[in-house]
Legacy VTK file of the C-alpha trace (Angstrom):
# vtk DataFile Version 3.0
C-alpha trace
ASCII
DATASET POLYDATA
POINTS 73 float
15.909 -10.873 -16.114
17.178 -7.389 -15.313
20.928 -7.049 -14.793
20.630 -4.404 -12.101
18.178 -3.910 -9.275
16.748 -0.538 -8.324
17.002 0.659 -4.757
13.598 1.197 -3.198
11.609 1.281 0.023
8.401 -0.648 0.568
5.576 -0.251 3.020
4.697 -3.702 4.356
1.109 -4.292 5.446
0.248 -7.428 7.459
-3.440 -7.214 8.318
-4.737 -9.400 11.137
-8.474 -9.230 10.497
-8.584 -9.631 6.710
-7.050 -12.074 4.242
-4.176 -10.563 2.286
-5.741 -11.242 -1.134
-8.941 -9.498 0.021
-6.915 -6.456 1.092
-5.039 -6.389 -2.226
-8.300 -6.541 -4.194
-9.956 -3.866 -2.029
-7.012 -1.512 -2.498
-7.090 -2.060 -6.289
-10.817 -1.216 -6.332
-10.527 2.106 -4.482
-11.456 5.335 -6.300
-7.724 6.016 -6.514
-6.334 2.474 -6.705
-3.460 1.410 -4.478
-1.402 -1.199 -6.282
0.923 -3.468 -4.362
2.273 -6.970 -4.527
1.745 -9.898 -2.222
4.874 -11.463 -0.754
5.164 -13.752 2.267
1.580 -13.107 3.474
1.928 -9.330 3.388
1.107 -6.575 0.911
4.106 -4.551 -0.228
3.617 -1.025 -1.534
6.699 0.103 -3.458
7.225 3.690 -2.356
9.505 4.331 -5.333
6.257 4.599 -7.321
4.690 7.203 -4.994
5.347 10.875 -5.688
5.962 13.237 -2.770
2.643 15.003 -3.368
0.802 11.635 -3.199
2.033 10.532 0.241
-0.730 12.231 2.255
-3.456 10.857 -0.041
-1.964 7.350 0.134
-1.633 7.365 3.912
-5.126 8.848 4.356
-6.630 6.136 2.134
-4.926 3.400 4.140
-6.020 4.913 7.468
-9.636 5.279 6.236
-9.674 1.695 4.981
-8.652 0.297 8.347
-11.186 2.539 10.125
-8.814 4.398 12.416
-9.355 7.846 10.979
-7.106 10.418 12.585
-5.721 13.704 11.400
-2.510 13.461 9.417
0.024 16.291 9.153
LINES 1 74
73 0 1 2 3 4 5 6 7 8 9 10 11 12 13 14 15 16 17 18 19 20 21 22 23 24 25 26 27 28 29 30 31 32 33 34 35 36 37 38 39 40 41 42 43 44 45 46 47 48 49 50 51 52 53 54 55 56 57 58 59 60 61 62 63 64 65 66 67 68 69 70 71 72
């Protein structure tokens, strides 16, 4: 067990129309995989692992997956 925890932020996804394990598998199988962990019926994406220049690509992939495509800044 680690002695010290690392401070981080997580994006919590709680889909209503899809089972959480199906979402996790679908994200892992994307062209650019999105890797998260399941906790308490939600998918957590640890943003400590996302570089600043990857944020737009990550958010665009999530928006496309859920079918609510809109322009991001």
